[in-house]
C-alpha positions, 0 to 999 in steps of 0.5 A: 611054260605060260601061254603068251610068254614063250617064243612065237611059232616063227621064232623069237619073242613077241614085240609090243607095237610102238605107240601111235600118236595123233598127228597135228590137228588143223587147229594146232597148225593155225595157232602155230602159224599165228605165233610164228607170224607175231614173232616175225612181226615183232622182229621186223618192227625192232629191226626197221625201227632201229634202222629208221632211228639211225637214219635221223639227220645229224647236225652238220658243223659250220666248218663242214658247210664252208669246207673248200670245194663247191658252194653250199648251194651246189653241194646241198641244193635246197634240201632241209639240213640241220647246221650247228654253230655259234650264233652272232647277230650284228645290229647293222643299220639298214642303208638309206639307199638299199640295193635294187631288188627285183621282187619286194618279197625277196628283200629279206634275203638280200639285206643285212640289217641286222646281220645274222651269222653262224660261226664255227667257234665261240666268238672272242671279242667283237667281230666286224661285218667283214669278219663274220661274212668271211668266217661264218655262214650267213642266215636269213628268214622270210619273217625274221622270227626264228632267231634267238634274242640279240646278244651283246656284240661279240658274245654270240648266243650270249656265250652259252651254247652252240645252237642247231639251225634247221633250214635250206640253201638255194632258196627260190627268192635268190633269183630276185637278189641283185646280180652281184648278190645272187650267189651270196643269197643262194648260199645263205641258210634260210632258217625255219627253226632252231634249238639248243644242241643238248635236247 
């Protein structure tokens, strides 16, 4: 019998020792941590990025703004909103005897010359001032600039598309409107800009 092959004195056959491997080095732990950290960072950016995109303000329709219940100023306060509807401008001449206004700087909010309104549906035919104020949302701006060019009476936004207006209710200048117009001034959408519905 060859040496080293037969049974050991204590019985049984020799068993080779299992191989040993060096444990993770410090550098390996560092690189593993870096890779895991980068992965978590990318995952977090994707999750919070999509969540942020979902929180973007959605346009509110004129019908929702004018729904029965509390007034727009009460429901929304003065926070910035986006409101979608059909724009109509009625060239109402300014009265020779305008209402008494406490602050000259707030006249833009009280006067209706011209009358600018956002209505929920595409206008069909000419509409009177009373019709527009009853069915639509009154618009105003301090400089009168952020509005589309005037269109033919009754067409509303030249009959092309709905528009999205950015603005707020309950403007601070509403307090200077005549007493009988304060609520109307508070519930007027003070416009800062507008854009087409399809962007």
